[in-house]
N, C-alpha and C positions, 0 to 999 in steps of 0.2 A: 495539622498537616496541610501544606499548600502543594497541591499536585500539579506539576508542570512537566509531565512526561506523557502527554496525550499522543505524541507521535509514535510511541511504543505501543500503548493501548489506552483507550479512553476510559476515564473514571472521574466521577461516578457515571453510571448509566441512567438514562431516563427511567422513571418508575414504570412506564409502559413496557419497557423491555423486561424488567424483573417480573411484572405481572404476567406477561406472555409466556415466559419460561415456566413459571409456576403453574399456569393454566395447562400448559402442554404436559407437564409432568404429572399433575394431579388428575386431569380429566380427559386428556387426549394421548394416552401413552401407548397406543398401538404402533405396529411396525408397518410403515407405508410400503405398499406393494407386496406384502407378505400376507396374503389372505384377502377374502372379500367381505369380511365381517366389519361391523360398524366402527370398531376402534381403529382398525387399519385404514379404513376409508377416511375417518376424521383426520388422522395424521397426514394422509396423502393430500387431502384438500388444503391443509395448513401449509404444507411444503410447496404445493403448487401456487398458493397465494403469494408466498414469498418470492417465487420466481416472477410472478406477474408484477409485483411491486418493484423489483429490481429492473424489469423492463421499462417501467414508467420512468424510473430515476435515470437510467442510462440511455434512453431514447432508442430502444429497440423493440421489436414486436413479437418475438417468438420465445415464449417462456421455456420451451423444450430445449433451447440452445443455451440456457443458463445452467451451468454445471456446478453443483455444490462440492466444495473441497474442505479440507481441514483448516486452510489458511491460504494466504497469497503465495507462499513458498510452494505449497502443494500444487496450486493452480499453475504457477510458472513452470514447475517441473513437468506437469502434464503436457503443457503446450510445447516445451522445448524437446523433451524426449519423444513426444507423440508425433512431432512434425519432422524433425531433422534426422537425416541419414548420413552415413559416411560419404564424403564427396560433396556434400552441401556446404554452402558458405553462409555465415551469419555475421551481421554487423551489430555492434553494441557500442555503448559509451564508456568512458573512463571513470564514471562516477557511480557505477552500479552497486547495488546491495549484493551481498553474498548469495541471496536467493536467485540471482541471475549469474553472477560471476562463477560460482562453484559448479552449477550444472554445465555451464559452457566449458569450464576447464575439463570436466569429466567427458563431455562430448568431443572435445578436441583430442583426447586420448583415443577416441574411437574412430577418428578420421574426419570429423567435422572441422572445417576451416573457420577460424574466428578472427575478425578484424575489430579493433577497439578504436573508436574515434576519440582522440585526445581532447580534453576539455580546455576551455578558456576561462581563466579566473574572472568571475563576475557574470559570465554568460554560461559557461560550463558545457557548451556544445558548439562545435565548429561545423556549420552547415556546408561550407565549401569543401572541407576535407571529407565530410560524410558523403557528399555527392560523388566524389572521386573514388570512394572505397568500394563501389559496386563492381561485381565481376559477373561473367556470364552465368556462373552457378550460384549466385546469391539467391537464397530462398527466403530468408527472414531477416528482419530488423527487429531488435528488442531493446527498449530503453525504459527507464522509469519516467514517470510524469513529472515528479519533483524529487529533488535530492532529499534523502532522509537525514543528511548531515547539515546542510545549509538551508534547505527548503526551496532553493532556486528552481524555478519552473523551466523545463525544456520546451523548445518550440515544436510541440508534438503535431500540430496541424501541418507544418512544413515538412517535418520528418516523415509523416505518413504519406503526404502527397508525393514526395520524392521517391519513397519506397515503391509506391504503386506505379510511378512512371517507369521504374526499372523492372517491374513485374514481380516484385517481392511482397511477401506478407509483412504486416506490422503487428507486433505483440507489445502491448502497453502495460507496464506495471503501475497500477494506480494505488499503490499502498498508502501514499501520503495525500492523495487527492480525492479518492472516492468519498462522496458525502460532503466534501469541503469545497470543491470547484465543480462547475457544471461540466458534465461529460456527456456529449450527445453523439452516440454512435451512428445516428442517421446523417451526421454532417462531418464526422471525422473519418479519415482514411485509416481506421484501426480495425484490424481483422480479428484480433484476440485481445480480450481485456481481462486481466487478472486483478482481483481485489480481495482485501481482507474484510472480514465481518466485524472485527473487534476494534477497529480504529475509527475513522470518520463516520462509518455507518452505524456506530454506537451499539453493535451487537455484542454477544459474548465471545470470549476466546474459544478457539476450536471451530470457527466458522470462516468461510471465505468462498470464492467462486471464480469461475472462468466463463466468460461469454464468448461463444464461438460463432462467427458469422457464417452464413450459408456458403457452401462450396469448399469448405475446409474439412478434411477428414484427419482425425488424430488417432494414432494407435494408443490403446489404453495403457496406463501405468499399472493398473491392478485389474486382474481378471477374477470373476467369481459370480456369486448370486446377485441377480438384479430384480427378481420377482417376475421376469418376463422370459419367454422362450426356455423355460426351465427343462423342457424335454431334450434340449440340444446341448452338446458339449461346447459348441462355438459361442463366443461372446456375441451378444446382440450388436448390430451395427448401426442402430438408430439412437439418437440422443433423446433424453439425457442418459438412458440406460447404459449405453456403450462405455461411458466414462464414470459411472457411479456404482461400482460393485460394492456390496456389503451394506449394512444398515447405516443410513444417514443419521446425523446428529439432529434428530427431530426437534428436541427441546431447544437446542442452540439455534436452529434455523427459525423456530418460532420467535426467539428473541431478536434475531437478525431482521426478520420481517417487520417486527414492531419498531426496531430502530429506523429502518428505511421509511416506514410510514410516518414516524415522528419527523424525519427530515423533510419529507414531502409536504407535511402540514406546516412546519416552521418556514421552509424555504431555504434552499442552499445559499441564495444570495444573502439572506438575513444572517445566517450562521457565519458566512465568510466575512461579512462586514464587521461583526463583533470581534472575531478572532484576529482580523487584520488590525483593528484598533488596538488590541492588546499588544500585538507585535510591534506596531509603530511606537507605542509608548515604551516598550522594552528597548527597542533599538535606539531611540532618541536619547533616553536617559543613560543607557549603558555606555554609549560612546562619549559621554561627558565624564565618566569615571576614569581617573588616572590609572593607567596600566592595563585597562581592559582592551582587548583586541577582538573585533567583530569579524565574522566571515560571511560571505555571500553578498547578494544584492541589497542595497539599502532601500530599494523600492519594495515595500511589503506587498504591493499588488502583484509583484512578479515572484512571490514566494508562497509556499504553503506555510501554515502557522508555526514556523520554527525560527528561533533566534539562537545562533551558535556563537560562542565566545570563549575566550580564555582570560585568566587573570594573571598578568605577567608571565613568569616562567613556571608558575605553580602547576603541578600535574593536574589534569582535568578531573581525574577520579578523586584525588585528594580535595580539590576545590568543591566538588559535589558533596563529598562526605561532610565537609565543614559547613556547607550551606544547610544540610539537613540537621546536623547537630546544633547549629547556632539558631536557626529560625524555622526548622521543620519544612524547608523548601525541598521538594522532590524534583530532581532533574536527572537527565541521562548524561553520562560522561563516558569517555573512552573513544573507541573506534566505531561504535554503532553498526557493527557487522558490515562495514563499508570501507575496507582498507584502500581500495582504489581511489575513492574520493579523498581520503585523508592524504594519500600520496600526492595528489594534485595540489591540495591546499598547503602541503608542507607541515602537516600536523600528525604525521604517523607516530612520532614519539610521544608527544604531549596529549594527543587527542583533543577534543573540545568538550565544553559543557553545553548542553542543549536544553533550552527552555522551549516547551511546546504547550501553550495554553489552549483551552477549548472555549466554546461560547458559554460554558458554565462557570468559567473562571471569573472571579470578581475583580473590580478595580482595586479594592483594598488588598487583595492577595498579590496583585502585580506590584503595588507599592511596597509591600512587605518584602517581596523577593528582591526588588531593586535595592532596598535599604540593606538587606543582608549582603548583597554583592559589594556595596560600598564599604561595609565594615570589613569584609574579608580582604578586599583590595588594600584598605588602609593598614591592616595587620600584616600583610604579606609582601607588599611591594617595597623594594629597596631594603630588604632585610639583609 
């Protein structure tokens, strides 16, 4: 099997991640914050270490403002529903994942005003139109960092600066960039950062988080036990407890922490260079195949490690199925939970095939995948 679906979830995981999960399950199985005994304290220290590691990676300095969630979708929902109230105005982009588009639709039904900045093919964000979209009641801007369909990076530095100039907060969805591109919250005008644990951070599924900068208060999505202020009915108002009710996924967070430490040792730049080399090879060779259409920027430096394409008029899901049957190439096809982006690309009916290699992908695997596409194109074009 040649696994080219790392934009959905990375696989395989580093051995350090597997070892950390096993260690947590076998030797550190206590419930953090639930008791003062040794097992609970061991798990609490492990979870706090993961918070500290994430602070190092993302250029922030308060581990208590790193909130653990089930995934990036959970983190985005916590930020959106925790901040926005009826009468507030929020600005977003036209290429968002459903993790943003659907919560905003629900909030719109409750009286939140939503403006969607239309994308520009190749750039996918119109800064001039964005600047004009602000209103006196604009409270939040929310965008992804990179499209999960084409990989195209948005100008998040400028988006955040303009947001702050208008007195609004900026929520960044780093689902495709956390662990792949440098994200320095000390330099970016980003107030809330949502990230998954199981993609570029190399952790297990069921992990993710939200980093909340000082001065922002969010209403909890979930209320309940936190291990603190247990004598009171009211929810604690301090972080991380206010937003972390119920038992955390301790073993998963152990794996996430190990994934982050692996990235810190290897270096984000080293990982990115290898992944971009794979994408450059894929792009350059795919565009030479008759009938193949590519989507997004041809500059791999302006993309997360994603290459999206179609083979003639062949349905993308069928093309992906053939690639797996013919050569064991695993790709993601269809709409990628991002219908807004496909509407802009004109691929709402066909979808696209998405290759997303990792730094673990070999050059031989890339060559095999390319040859498989050549054969599928030869068999299906002009039939």
